N, C-alpha and C positions, 0 to 999 in steps of 0.2 A: 515444461512448467507443470509437472505432475502434481496430483493432489494427495493429501495425507488424510485418511479417514480411519478412525479407531474402530475396533471391533464392535463397540457399543454404539457406534454412529456419531460419536463426538468429533468435533472438528477443531477443538482448542489448539492442537498441535499444528493444524493446517493454518489457522489464523496467525499463530506465532511465526511460522515459516514464511507466510505471505508478508508479514511486517518486516522480517529480516531481508527478504528479497527487495522490498520497496525501499528500505534504508540503503541497500547497496546501490540501487538505481539512483536514489537521491544523491548519494555521495559521488557517483560517477559524473554527475552534472555540476560539480563544484564550481567549475569555471563559469558556468551560466549564472549560478546564483550570485557570484561575486562580481559579475560584469556590471560596469557602470553604463555601458552603451545600450543595454536592453531595458525596455520599459517594464514596469511591474506587471501590467496585464499580459505581456508576452511571457514573462517568467511563470505566471499562473497557468497559462495555456500549456507551457512545456511541462509543468508539474502535473497537470491533469492527464496529459498524454503519456508521459514517460514514467511517472511514479505512481499516481493514483490507479492507473490501469493495471499495473503490476500488483498492487495491493488487493484490488478487487477482482482479480481474475478467478473465475469459478465461484464467486460469491452467490450466484443465483441458486446454488445447490446447498448453501449453508442454512442450518437452523440457527437463527440469530437469537442469542440470549442477551440479557442486559450486560453481562460481563464482556461478551464479544463485541457488542456495539460500543461499549466504553473504550475497549482497546483500539478499535478502528478509529473512533473519533479522536482519541488522544494522539494518534499518529498523524491524522490529517490536519488537526488544528495545531 
């Protein structure tokens, strides 16, 4: 799960790559999201563990701008 950092220190490409990886993780769980036998709170816990964690991997080193925060919030909501 390597990181992408631009020469100028920007992490915009990193955020875009993280969003793509999180989308992939989300789509791999399709059967979970469509399942009628799992409760909503269980699905939320799976989302947080399997998708949100992929999205936010390495975020403690990011310089968060309003644009980056908006991109992340758009994906999570």
